[in-house]
N, CA, C and O of each residue as an XYZ file, in Angstrom:
564
protein
N      61.902    -93.978    166.786
C      61.034    -93.717    167.910
C      59.595    -93.623    167.411
O      59.350    -93.055    166.347
N      58.650    -94.167    168.156
C      57.255    -94.160    167.710
C      56.619    -92.784    167.913
O      57.101    -91.965    168.696
N      55.545    -92.562    167.199
C      54.809    -91.309    167.319
C      54.329    -91.121    168.757
O      54.419    -90.025    169.311
N      53.821    -92.192    169.353
C      53.305    -92.110    170.724
C      54.411    -91.726    171.704
O      54.183    -90.919    172.605
N      55.606    -92.296    171.540
C      56.731    -91.986    172.422
C      57.120    -90.512    172.299
O      57.380    -89.848    173.302
N      57.159    -90.014    171.082
C      57.503    -88.610    170.857
C      56.447    -87.704    171.489
O      56.777    -86.696    172.113
N      55.183    -88.069    171.324
C      54.109    -87.277    171.906
C      54.226    -87.242    173.429
O      54.018    -86.195    174.042
N      54.556    -88.374    174.039
C      54.732    -88.424    175.497
C      55.883    -87.519    175.935
O      55.787    -86.834    176.953
N      56.969    -87.519    175.163
C      58.107    -86.631    175.461
C      57.667    -85.166    175.458
O      58.033    -84.395    176.345
N      56.889    -84.801    174.461
C      56.421    -83.419    174.332
C      55.514    -83.053    175.511
O      55.627    -81.959    176.064
N      54.627    -83.956    175.891
C      53.751    -83.724    177.046
C      54.594    -83.508    178.299
O      54.330    -82.596    179.083
N      55.609    -84.349    178.483
C      56.506    -84.212    179.648
C      57.235    -82.874    179.621
O      57.333    -82.197    180.644
N      57.745    -82.492    178.451
C      58.479    -81.232    178.326
C      57.584    -80.038    178.662
O      58.002    -79.128    179.379
N      56.361    -80.042    178.148
C      55.458    -78.925    178.402
C      55.019    -78.861    179.858
O      54.725    -77.782    180.374
N      54.973    -80.015    180.524
C      54.555    -80.023    181.934
C      55.611    -79.408    182.844
O      55.315    -79.075    183.992
N      56.837    -79.253    182.351
C      57.904    -78.658    183.164
C      57.741    -77.144    183.323
O      58.349    -76.542    184.208
N      56.925    -76.532    182.468
C      56.771    -75.077    182.507
C      55.575    -74.691    183.367
O      54.530    -75.342    183.344
N      55.755    -73.621    184.121
C      54.719    -73.171    185.050
C      53.594    -72.396    184.376
O      52.444    -72.460    184.809
N      53.926    -71.668    183.323
C      52.887    -70.847    182.693
C      53.063    -70.850    181.176
O      54.036    -71.372    180.632
N      52.067    -70.236    180.517
C      52.078    -70.273    179.056
C      53.106    -69.351    178.423
O      53.502    -69.571    177.279
N      53.545    -68.333    179.131
C      54.609    -67.495    178.561
C      55.875    -68.334    178.375
O      56.566    -68.210    177.365
N      56.169    -69.182    179.348
C      57.346    -70.063    179.245
C      57.153    -71.079    178.118
O      58.091    -71.405    177.390
N      55.941    -71.564    177.991
C      55.660    -72.539    176.920
C      55.792    -71.891    175.540
O      56.321    -72.501    174.611
N      55.309    -70.655    175.412
C      55.467    -69.937    174.143
C      56.945    -69.736    173.815
O      57.367    -69.922    172.673
N      57.723    -69.355    174.824
C      59.167    -69.175    174.612
C      59.809    -70.484    174.155
O      60.667    -70.489    173.273
N      59.387    -71.584    174.759
C      59.903    -72.899    174.378
C      59.528    -73.220    172.927
O      60.348    -73.723    172.160
N      58.275    -72.920    172.564
C      57.841    -73.170    171.185
C      58.633    -72.332    170.195
O      58.979    -72.805    169.113
N      58.919    -71.089    170.563
C      59.719    -70.226    169.696
C      61.115    -70.819    169.513
O      61.653    -70.815    168.406
N      61.702    -71.331    170.600
C      63.012    -71.989    170.506
C      62.948    -73.212    169.602
O      63.858    -73.450    168.807
N      61.867    -73.992    169.725
C      61.705    -75.164    168.855
C      61.633    -74.729    167.394
O      62.190    -75.384    166.513
N      60.952    -73.633    167.151
C      60.840    -73.110    165.784
C      62.183    -72.741    165.198
O      62.411    -72.895    163.998
N      63.077    -72.250    166.051
C      64.414    -71.875    165.578
C      65.232    -73.102    165.171
O      66.164    -72.991    164.375
N      64.887    -74.262    165.713
C      65.634    -75.484    165.382
C      64.950    -76.297    164.275
O      65.352    -77.421    163.974
N      63.935    -75.719    163.692
C      63.176    -76.392    162.630
C      64.067    -76.681    161.419
O      64.804    -75.805    160.966
N      63.998    -77.928    160.889
C      64.736    -78.188    159.648
C      64.143    -77.319    158.537
O      63.004    -77.525    158.118
N      64.909    -76.369    158.077
C      64.402    -75.364    157.137
C      64.128    -75.976    155.764
O      64.903    -76.773    155.234
N      63.017    -75.574    155.234
C      62.613    -76.020    153.899
C      63.542    -75.365    152.866
O      63.934    -74.208    153.017
N      63.874    -76.097    151.853
C      64.671    -75.572    150.754
C      63.893    -74.424    150.107
O      62.685    -74.538    149.895
N      64.565    -73.339    149.799
C      63.896    -72.185    149.190
C      63.150    -72.552    147.909
O      62.148    -71.925    147.566
N      63.638    -73.559    147.213
C      62.969    -74.013    145.988
C      61.584    -74.598    146.293
O      60.734    -74.680    145.406
N      61.363    -75.005    147.553
C      60.069    -75.574    147.957
C      59.137    -74.545    148.587
O      58.022    -74.874    148.992
N      59.597    -73.303    148.668
C      58.742    -72.242    149.206
C      57.877    -71.707    148.069
O      58.026    -70.571    147.617
N      56.983    -72.559    147.633
C      56.129    -72.225    146.492
C      54.673    -72.170    146.943
O      54.304    -72.654    148.013
N      53.887    -71.576    146.107
C      52.458    -71.400    146.393
C      51.760    -72.733    146.678
O      50.903    -72.809    147.558
N      52.126    -73.779    145.937
C      51.465    -75.075    146.119
C      51.862    -75.777    147.426
O      51.235    -76.764    147.811
N      52.882    -75.282    148.095
C      53.290    -75.870    149.379
C      52.835    -75.031    150.572
O      53.098    -75.384    151.722
N      52.158    -73.929    150.298
C      51.586    -73.116    151.374
C      50.382    -73.850    151.957
O      49.559    -74.393    151.220
N      50.286    -73.862    153.276
C      49.144    -74.509    153.925
C      47.979    -73.532    153.926
O      48.075    -72.421    154.447
N      46.888    -73.968    153.335
C      45.684    -73.141    153.282
C      45.033    -73.146    154.656
O      45.016    -74.172    155.335
N      44.499    -72.008    155.063
C      43.795    -71.931    156.338
C      44.648    -71.403    157.476
O      44.175    -71.311    158.609
N      45.894    -71.056    157.196
C      46.759    -70.488    158.220
C      46.769    -68.972    158.078
O      46.799    -68.438    156.969
N      46.743    -68.295    159.206
C      46.787    -66.838    159.223
C      48.128    -66.346    158.669
O      48.176    -65.410    157.872
N      49.204    -66.988    159.100
C      50.525    -66.639    158.593
C      50.906    -67.638    157.505
O      50.225    -68.643    157.303
N      51.981    -67.352    156.821
C      52.427    -68.257    155.760
C      53.182    -69.435    156.369
O      54.086    -69.259    157.185
N      52.796    -70.628    155.958
C      53.475    -71.852    156.384
C      53.674    -72.706    155.143
O      52.718    -73.096    154.473
N      54.934    -72.985    154.854
C      55.260    -73.870    153.739
C      55.605    -75.239    154.315
O      56.299    -75.346    155.326
N      55.112    -76.278    153.657
C      55.373    -77.646    154.109
C      55.753    -78.491    152.912
O      55.077    -78.479    151.884
N      56.847    -79.227    153.059
C      57.291    -80.133    152.007
C      57.466    -81.521    152.599
O      57.868    -81.674    153.752
N      57.160    -82.522    151.800
C      57.329    -83.913    152.237
C      58.070    -84.693    151.168
O      57.802    -84.548    149.975
N      59.003    -85.519    151.611
C      59.722    -86.415    150.715
C      59.800    -87.787    151.365
O      59.938    -87.907    152.583
N      59.711    -88.810    150.541
C      59.764    -90.171    151.043
C      61.190    -90.692    150.940
O      61.783    -90.706    149.862
N      61.735    -91.121    152.083
C      63.073    -91.716    152.117
C      62.996    -93.004    152.932
O      62.613    -92.985    154.101
N      63.362    -94.116    152.308
C      63.315    -95.425    152.979
C      61.946    -95.692    153.592
O      61.841    -96.126    154.739
N      60.909    -95.430    152.822
C      59.512    -95.639    153.224
C      59.052    -94.763    154.390
O      58.006    -95.027    154.983
N      59.816    -93.731    154.723
C      59.416    -92.810    155.786
C      59.319    -91.397    155.216
O      60.093    -91.002    154.344
N      58.357    -90.658    155.729
C      58.194    -89.279    155.264
C      59.116    -88.352    156.042
O      59.188    -88.403    157.269
N      59.806    -87.518    155.308
C      60.673    -86.495    155.892
C      60.030    -85.155    155.548
O      59.906    -84.791    154.379
N      59.627    -84.436    156.583
C      58.986    -83.141    156.383
C      59.976    -82.019    156.652
O      60.810    -82.113    157.553
N      59.877    -80.968    155.869
C      60.569    -79.717    156.148
C      59.521    -78.614    156.047
O      58.530    -78.742    155.328
N      59.759    -77.534    156.777
C      58.758    -76.466    156.785
C      59.407    -75.141    157.156
O      60.555    -75.082    157.596
N      58.637    -74.092    156.963
C      59.049    -72.766    157.404
C      57.785    -71.932    157.548
O      56.742    -72.251    156.976
N      57.897    -70.865    158.320
C      56.787    -69.944    158.494
C      57.350    -68.538    158.669
O      58.500    -68.351    159.065
N      56.512    -67.565    158.363
C      56.929    -66.177    158.546
C      56.543    -65.642    159.928
O      56.763    -64.465    160.213
N      55.970    -66.491    160.788
C      55.590    -66.083    162.144
C      56.258    -67.007    163.158
O      56.258    -68.225    162.981
N      56.824    -66.438    164.217
C      57.640    -67.250    165.132
C      56.828    -68.273    165.924
O      57.299    -69.390    166.138
N      55.625    -67.919    166.360
C      54.804    -68.891    167.101
C      54.380    -70.021    166.167
O      54.439    -71.195    166.532
N      53.958    -69.659    164.971
C      53.535    -70.655    163.987
C      54.692    -71.582    163.636
O      54.499    -72.784    163.456
N      55.877    -71.030    163.542
C      57.067    -71.832    163.277
C      57.277    -72.848    164.406
O      57.658    -73.992    164.155
N      57.028    -72.429    165.630
C      57.126    -73.337    166.773
C      56.086    -74.443    166.720
O      56.375    -75.596    167.041
N      54.876    -74.086    166.313
C      53.801    -75.086    166.213
C      54.149    -76.133    165.159
O      54.034    -77.331    165.415
N      54.571    -75.692    163.986
C      54.904    -76.661    162.937
C      56.130    -77.477    163.338
O      56.246    -78.642    162.957
N      57.039    -76.886    164.099
C      58.214    -77.633    164.571
C      57.788    -78.793    165.469
O      58.338    -79.891    165.376
N      56.807    -78.546    166.338
C      56.297    -79.622    167.203
C      55.671    -80.723    166.354
O      55.912    -81.907    166.589
N      54.874    -80.335    165.377
C      54.212    -81.331    164.525
C      55.226    -82.136    163.714
O      55.079    -83.349    163.563
N      56.252    -81.465    163.195
C      57.265    -82.187    162.423
C      58.049    -83.142    163.310
O      58.426    -84.232    162.879
N      58.292    -82.734    164.536
C      58.990    -83.620    165.472
C      58.201    -84.920    165.663
O      58.784    -85.999    165.770
N      56.883    -84.803    165.704
C      56.024    -85.971    165.893
C      55.930    -86.813    164.625
O      56.046    -88.038    164.682
N      55.723    -86.168    163.489
C      55.369    -86.908    162.278
C      56.502    -87.168    161.288
O      56.390    -88.077    160.464
N      57.579    -86.404    161.344
C      58.675    -86.636    160.408
C      59.409    -87.920    160.785
O      59.475    -88.277    161.962
N      59.949    -88.600    159.809
C      60.654    -89.883    159.996
C      59.727    -91.011    160.428
O      60.145    -91.940    161.119
N      58.482    -90.924    160.022
C      57.501    -91.979    160.281
C      56.960    -92.462    158.938
O      57.052    -91.752    157.936
N      56.401    -93.660    158.919
C      55.814    -94.159    157.673
C      54.470    -93.470    157.449
O      53.830    -93.023    158.401
N      54.050    -93.386    156.198
C      52.737    -92.794    155.930
C      51.620    -93.489    156.715
O      50.712    -92.836    157.229
N      51.699    -94.796    156.798
C      50.673    -95.567    157.519
C      50.623    -95.175    158.997
O      49.540    -95.027    159.563
N      51.794    -95.008    159.625
C      51.843    -94.608    161.039
C      51.270    -93.204    161.237
O      50.581    -92.938    162.221
N      51.562    -92.314    160.296
C      51.054    -90.943    160.377
C      49.534    -90.937    160.259
O      48.850    -90.241    161.009
N      49.016    -91.709    159.323
C      47.566    -91.761    159.124
C      46.846    -92.356    160.336
O      45.725    -91.952    160.646
N      47.477    -93.308    161.020
C      46.861    -93.970    162.173
C      47.001    -93.160    163.468
O      46.301    -93.421    164.447
N      47.900    -92.185    163.467
C      48.210    -91.458    164.703
C      47.082    -90.512    165.111
O      46.401    -89.919    164.275
N      46.913    -90.397    166.424
C      45.996    -89.377    166.931
C      46.826    -88.153    167.329
O      48.054    -88.204    167.390
N      46.142    -87.091    167.586
C      46.835    -85.856    167.987
C      46.339    -85.387    169.353
O      46.274    -84.186    169.615
N      45.992    -86.332    170.220
C      45.494    -85.997    171.557
C      46.516    -85.219    172.378
O      46.147    -84.474    173.285
N      47.795    -85.387    172.066
C      48.830    -84.691    172.835
C      48.645    -83.174    172.774
O      49.032    -82.468    173.706
N      48.065    -82.673    171.699
C      47.826    -81.238    171.547
C      46.870    -80.750    172.636
O      47.077    -79.694    173.233
N      45.818    -81.542    172.884
C      44.881    -81.196    173.953
C      45.536    -81.370    175.316
O      45.306    -80.575    176.228
N      46.352    -82.409    175.454
C      46.994    -82.680    176.739
C      47.972    -81.574    177.151
O      48.110    -81.283    178.339
N      48.641    -80.964    176.191
C      49.546    -79.863    176.553
C      48.788    -78.526    176.613
O      49.350    -77.513    177.027
N      47.515    -78.526    176.199
C      46.684    -77.328    176.271
C      46.936    -76.335    175.163
O      46.572    -75.165    175.281
N      47.552    -76.785    174.089
C      47.942    -75.862    173.025
C      46.747    -75.166    172.387
O      46.741    -73.944    172.244
N      45.737    -75.941    172.003
C      44.580    -75.350    171.321
C      43.899    -74.287    172.170
O      43.411    -73.285    171.648
N      43.867    -74.509    173.481
C      43.205    -73.568    174.394
C      43.947    -72.242    174.507
O      43.371    -71.238    174.926
N      45.222    -72.237    174.135
C      46.036    -71.031    174.294
C      46.419    -70.389    172.963
O      47.359    -69.597    172.891
N      45.688    -70.736    171.925
C      45.898    -70.112    170.617
C      44.681    -69.277    170.261
O      43.563    -69.582    170.676
N      44.902    -68.240    169.501
C      43.774    -67.463    168.992
C      42.967    -68.372    168.059
O      43.509    -69.348    167.540
N      41.687    -68.071    167.837
C      40.891    -68.919    166.939
C      41.529    -69.104    165.556
O      41.467    -70.194    164.987
N      42.143    -68.041    165.014
C      42.750    -68.182    163.685
C      43.983    -69.087    163.738
O      44.223    -69.857    162.809
N      44.773    -69.000    164.828
C      45.935    -69.883    164.969
C      45.483    -71.328    165.194
O      46.097    -72.261    164.675
N      44.408    -71.510    165.968
C      43.877    -72.859    166.204
C      43.417    -73.476    164.880
O      43.636    -74.662    164.634
N      42.782    -72.665    164.034
C      42.383    -73.144    162.698
C      43.618    -73.510    161.885
O      43.620    -74.507    161.164
N      44.662    -72.705    162.003
C      45.912    -72.990    161.300
C      46.521    -74.298    161.759
O      47.036    -75.064    160.944
N      46.468    -74.565    163.065
C      46.978    -75.825    163.611
C      46.247    -77.009    162.990
O      46.870    -77.986    162.575
N      44.917    -76.913    162.931
C      44.116    -77.972    162.315
C      44.508    -78.136    160.839
O      44.618    -79.259    160.347
N      44.716    -77.029    160.147
C      45.114    -77.078    158.733
C      46.486    -77.735    158.556
O      46.701    -78.485    157.604
N      47.412    -77.453    159.477
C      48.744    -78.067    159.411
C      48.648    -79.589    159.562
O      49.258    -80.338    158.798
N      47.882    -80.030    160.548
C      47.718    -81.476    160.769
C      47.071    -82.119    159.553
O      47.488    -83.186    159.102
N      46.047    -81.455    159.031
C      45.351    -81.965    157.848
C      46.326    -82.121    156.680
O      46.304    -83.140    155.990
N      47.177    -81.123    156.455
C      48.125    -81.185    155.340
C      49.160    -82.296    155.543
O      49.525    -82.982    154.588
N      49.629    -82.476    156.767
C      50.563    -83.574    157.062
C      49.915    -84.920    156.722
O      50.556    -85.798    156.144
N      48.646    -85.070    157.085
C      47.924    -86.331    156.822
C      47.639    -86.497    155.329
O      47.637    -87.617    154.818
N      47.398    -85.384    154.628
C      47.173    -85.463    153.170
C      48.446    -85.974    152.478
O      48.379    -86.837    151.602
N      49.603    -85.433    152.878
C      50.862    -85.931    152.322
C      51.024    -87.419    152.623
O      51.423    -88.190    151.750
N      50.716    -87.823    153.854
C      50.850    -89.233    154.244
C      49.934    -90.105    153.392
O      50.336    -91.179    152.944
N      48.716    -89.649    153.169
C      47.766    -90.402    152.357
C      48.253    -90.528    150.911
O      48.159    -91.593    150.302
N      48.769    -89.436    150.383
C      49.274    -89.452    148.998
C      50.429    -90.442    148.852
O      50.475    -91.214    147.894
N      51.356    -90.415    149.803
C      52.508    -91.329    149.718
C      52.106    -92.773    150.031
O      52.669    -93.704    149.455
N      51.158    -92.968    150.918
C      50.667    -94.327    151.224
C      50.028    -94.922    149.975
O      50.243    -96.092    149.658
N      49.248    -94.119    149.271
C      48.616    -94.567    148.031
C      49.664    -94.897    146.986
O      49.546    -95.893    146.273
N      50.692    -94.061    146.895
C      51.783    -94.286    145.938
C      52.539    -95.568    146.256
O      52.931    -96.299    145.346
N      52.748    -95.847    147.541
C      53.470    -97.060    147.955
C      52.693    -98.323    147.610
O      53.287    -99.353    147.292
N      51.374    -98.248    147.670
C      50.537    -99.409    147.382
C      50.505    -99.742    145.896
O      50.280   -100.891    145.513
N      50.732    -98.728    145.060
C      50.634    -98.932    143.598
C      51.941    -99.351    142.979
O      52.013    -99.557    141.767
């Protein structure tokens, strides 16, 4: 499934909820279904800098596609990273680098996060793209 198709699905899902309390509950549920990062990958070098809570992110290349796993010590943050992994995991590095993240604005996520959480969201996206860039460079060499 393409990144754009997944983003459209997420926009549709979020539009089904009447208020942000329901959306937060949905994000928390998504966080519970997050593919958990191996404990061996919960290391300092996999912590995303700029997040208020701890977020570990790991990337591995399988069949030219990046597979992300993550975990967080905060339930809302876990939900946020779960949404991002749903969009970007199982995609090629090139597709990840070319993708926009307009769906975040369309679902109103940034507007409903505290400034520190919004900064964390930006840091998560940045780290996902850094992994994609690193693997794209590796694939070219």
